[in-house]
N, CA and C atoms as an extended XYZ file, in Angstrom:
204
Properties=species:S:1:pos:R:3:atomname:S:1:resname:S:1:resid:I:1 pbc="F F F"
N        79.947      122.001       91.153 N   UNK     1
C        80.530      121.072       92.171 CA  UNK     1
C        80.287      119.648       91.415 C   UNK     1
N        80.833      118.601       91.980 N   UNK     2
C        80.951      117.705       91.305 CA  UNK     2
C        80.282      116.451       92.567 C   UNK     2
N        79.764      115.583       91.825 N   UNK     3
C        78.995      114.462       92.578 CA  UNK     3
C        79.917      113.272       92.696 C   UNK     3
N        79.590      112.800       94.032 N   UNK     4
C        80.949      111.766       94.714 CA  UNK     4
C        80.162      111.043       95.756 C   UNK     4
N        79.936      109.535       95.418 N   UNK     5
C        78.991      108.674       95.973 CA  UNK     5
C        79.700      108.466       97.367 C   UNK     5
N        79.345      107.782       98.166 N   UNK     6
C        79.622      107.675       99.635 CA  UNK     6
C        80.732      106.882       99.906 C   UNK     6
N        81.001      105.451       98.837 N   UNK     7
C        81.929      104.643       98.907 CA  UNK     7
C        83.676      105.484       98.266 C   UNK     7
N        83.020      106.351       97.342 N   UNK     8
C        84.759      107.152       96.825 CA  UNK     8
C        84.813      107.904       98.521 C   UNK     8
N        83.729      108.715       98.466 N   UNK     9
C        83.792      109.626       99.445 CA  UNK     9
C        84.505      109.280      100.685 C   UNK     9
N        84.291      107.690      101.043 N   UNK    10
C        84.755      107.234      102.316 CA  UNK    10
C        86.303      106.589      101.969 C   UNK    10
N        86.902      106.242      100.854 N   UNK    11
C        88.160      105.820      100.259 CA  UNK    11
C        88.877      107.040      100.157 C   UNK    11
N        88.569      108.321       99.636 N   UNK    12
C        89.269      109.089       99.619 CA  UNK    12
C        89.767      110.061      100.804 C   UNK    12
N        88.556      109.756      101.468 N   UNK    13
C        88.770      110.394      103.059 CA  UNK    13
C        89.827      109.875      103.528 C   UNK    13
N        89.725      108.331      103.614 N   UNK    14
C        90.875      107.193      104.271 CA  UNK    14
C        92.253      107.681      103.943 C   UNK    14
N        92.502      107.688      102.151 N   UNK    15
C        93.731      108.468      101.443 CA  UNK    15
C        93.996      109.610      102.085 C   UNK    15
N        93.486      110.811      102.674 N   UNK    16
C        93.726      111.994      102.515 CA  UNK    16
C        94.157      111.600      104.700 C   UNK    16
N        93.709      111.014      105.058 N   UNK    17
C        93.981      110.627      106.436 CA  UNK    17
C        95.222      109.870      106.813 C   UNK    17
N        95.525      108.777      105.646 N   UNK    18
C        96.580      108.241      105.808 CA  UNK    18
C        97.943      109.190      105.534 C   UNK    18
N        97.742      110.047      104.406 N   UNK    19
C        98.719      111.220      104.125 CA  UNK    19
C        99.030      112.044      105.187 C   UNK    19
N        98.010      112.333      105.860 N   UNK    20
C        98.290      113.346      107.010 CA  UNK    20
C        98.876      112.500      107.870 C   UNK    20
N        98.913      111.316      108.779 N   UNK    21
C        99.320      110.449      109.260 CA  UNK    21
C       101.168      110.248      109.047 C   UNK    21
N       101.206      110.080      107.663 N   UNK    22
C       102.753      110.184      106.891 CA  UNK    22
C       102.913      111.496      107.562 C   UNK    22
N       102.578      112.290      106.874 N   UNK    23
C       103.488      113.927      107.235 CA  UNK    23
C       103.261      114.322      108.438 C   UNK    23
N       102.830      113.835      109.313 N   UNK    24
C       102.697      113.924      110.992 CA  UNK    24
C       104.061      113.238      111.125 C   UNK    24
N       104.277      112.036      110.846 N   UNK    25
C       105.458      111.074      111.295 CA  UNK    25
C       106.912      111.900      110.819 C   UNK    25
N       106.508      112.036      109.723 N   UNK    26
C       108.092      112.402      109.079 CA  UNK    26
C       108.545      113.760      109.388 C   UNK    26
N       107.472      115.162      110.086 N   UNK    27
C       107.711      116.210      110.405 CA  UNK    27
C       108.641      115.784      111.726 C   UNK    27
N       108.197      115.153      112.391 N   UNK    28
C       109.306      114.911      113.442 CA  UNK    28
C       110.715      113.940      113.219 C   UNK    28
N       110.367      113.316      112.568 N   UNK    29
C       111.705      112.411      112.347 CA  UNK    29
C       112.925      113.243      110.901 C   UNK    29
N       112.343      114.105      110.286 N   UNK    30
C       113.230      115.042      109.341 CA  UNK    30
C       114.188      115.614      110.070 C   UNK    30
N       113.495      116.725      111.054 N   UNK    31
C       114.609      117.342      111.802 CA  UNK    31
C       115.988      116.757      112.657 C   UNK    31
N       115.097      115.715      113.272 N   UNK    32
C       116.206      114.682      113.919 CA  UNK    32
C       117.499      114.211      112.863 C   UNK    32
N       116.953      113.827      112.007 N   UNK    33
C       118.035      113.485      111.326 CA  UNK    33
C       119.210      114.250      110.346 C   UNK    33
N       119.020      115.228      110.593 N   UNK    34
C       119.789      116.715      109.657 CA  UNK    34
C       120.222      117.193      111.009 C   UNK    34
N       121.817      117.739      111.252 N   UNK    35
C       122.196      118.698      111.934 CA  UNK    35
C       121.945      120.448      111.611 C   UNK    35
N       120.845      120.278      111.490 N   UNK    36
C       120.452      121.749      111.077 CA  UNK    36
C       120.196      122.677      112.369 C   UNK    36
N       120.356      124.027      112.579 N   UNK    37
C       119.823      124.706      113.449 CA  UNK    37
C       118.480      124.572      113.846 C   UNK    37
N       118.464      125.215      115.066 N   UNK    38
C       117.304      125.082      115.824 CA  UNK    38
C       116.122      125.778      114.786 C   UNK    38
N       116.305      126.886      114.339 N   UNK    39
C       115.374      128.126      113.715 CA  UNK    39
C       115.151      126.913      111.914 C   UNK    39
N       115.923      126.148      111.751 N   UNK    40
C       115.577      125.343      110.519 CA  UNK    40
C       114.598      124.390      110.617 C   UNK    40
N       114.970      123.857      112.362 N   UNK    41
C       114.536      122.649      112.577 CA  UNK    41
C       112.479      123.274      112.869 C   UNK    41
N       112.395      124.446      113.403 N   UNK    42
C       111.428      124.956      113.383 CA  UNK    42
C       110.380      125.062      112.375 C   UNK    42
N       111.311      125.445      111.129 N   UNK    43
C       110.532      126.098      110.034 CA  UNK    43
C       110.020      124.794      109.262 C   UNK    43
N       111.164      123.362      109.263 N   UNK    44
C       110.489      122.280      109.030 CA  UNK    44
C       109.124      121.853      109.351 C   UNK    44
N       109.244      121.675      111.133 N   UNK    45
C       108.152      121.739      111.824 CA  UNK    45
C       106.814      122.292      111.524 C   UNK    45
N       107.276      123.541      111.199 N   UNK    46
C       105.880      124.393      110.691 CA  UNK    46
C       105.490      123.950      109.471 C   UNK    46
N       106.288      124.108      108.554 N   UNK    47
C       105.941      123.306      107.018 CA  UNK    47
C       105.272      121.916      107.267 C   UNK    47
N       105.234      121.334      107.638 N   UNK    48
C       105.159      119.672      107.846 CA  UNK    48
C       103.760      119.886      108.395 C   UNK    48
N       103.581      120.214      109.395 N   UNK    49
C       102.309      120.782      110.243 CA  UNK    49
C       101.111      121.290      109.527 C   UNK    49
N       101.732      122.526      108.903 N   UNK    50
C       100.861      123.159      107.819 CA  UNK    50
C       100.162      122.378      106.922 C   UNK    50
N       100.678      121.288      106.312 N   UNK    51
C       100.681      120.228      105.658 CA  UNK    51
C        99.490      119.300      105.921 C   UNK    51
N        99.482      118.766      107.236 N   UNK    52
C        98.837      118.015      107.878 CA  UNK    52
C        97.552      118.308      108.413 C   UNK    52
N        97.703      120.029      108.517 N   UNK    53
C        96.090      120.626      108.713 CA  UNK    53
C        95.661      120.384      107.552 C   UNK    53
N        96.173      120.836      106.198 N   UNK    54
C        95.265      120.954      105.321 CA  UNK    54
C        95.097      119.517      104.562 C   UNK    54
N        95.665      118.707      104.948 N   UNK    55
C        95.424      117.348      104.283 CA  UNK    55
C        93.982      116.929      105.504 C   UNK    55
N        93.996      117.068      106.660 N   UNK    56
C        92.976      116.601      107.646 CA  UNK    56
C        91.633      117.703      107.319 C   UNK    56
N        91.890      118.725      106.845 N   UNK    57
C        90.377      120.002      106.530 CA  UNK    57
C        90.346      119.288      104.976 C   UNK    57
N        90.828      118.699      104.271 N   UNK    58
C        90.445      117.746      102.883 CA  UNK    58
C        89.885      116.820      103.039 C   UNK    58
N        90.340      115.774      104.088 N   UNK    59
C        89.753      114.716      104.169 CA  UNK    59
C        88.359      114.655      105.259 C   UNK    59
N        88.143      116.010      105.924 N   UNK    60
C        87.224      116.510      106.641 CA  UNK    60
C        85.910      116.986      105.571 C   UNK    60
N        86.361      117.612      104.746 N   UNK    61
C        85.940      118.128      103.897 CA  UNK    61
C        85.183      117.385      103.087 C   UNK    61
N        86.005      116.017      102.503 N   UNK    62
C        85.251      115.172      101.788 CA  UNK    62
C        84.436      114.010      102.612 C   UNK    62
N        84.949      113.923      104.235 N   UNK    63
C        83.411      112.888      104.464 CA  UNK    63
C        82.727      113.407      104.750 C   UNK    63
N        82.388      115.132      104.825 N   UNK    64
C        80.853      115.544      104.726 CA  UNK    64
C        80.274      115.489      103.378 C   UNK    64
N        80.912      114.727      102.282 N   UNK    65
C        80.127      114.400      101.120 CA  UNK    65
C        79.431      113.117      101.476 C   UNK    65
N        79.889      112.128      102.091 N   UNK    66
C        79.974      110.800      102.709 CA  UNK    66
C        78.443      110.958      103.370 C   UNK    66
N        78.348      112.022      104.113 N   UNK    67
C        76.896      111.955      105.417 CA  UNK    67
C        75.784      112.404      104.791 C   UNK    67
N        76.036      113.185      103.520 N   UNK    68
C        74.899      113.437      102.544 CA  UNK    68
C        74.285      112.512      101.776 C   UNK    68
């Protein structure tokens, strides 16, 4: 493991939260901007929302370092 102080943990957690917000927004804009079929739009949404879940879990894990 590595040692992460509270200031860096807070900064990294906020960074990953911002990335998750950006992915969430683009997940709903990207399918609307193209003339894809419904199945392709659903696939884009699923991929983007899975990325959001990953970024949120990383942010939560980093935030746990801040609490220690």
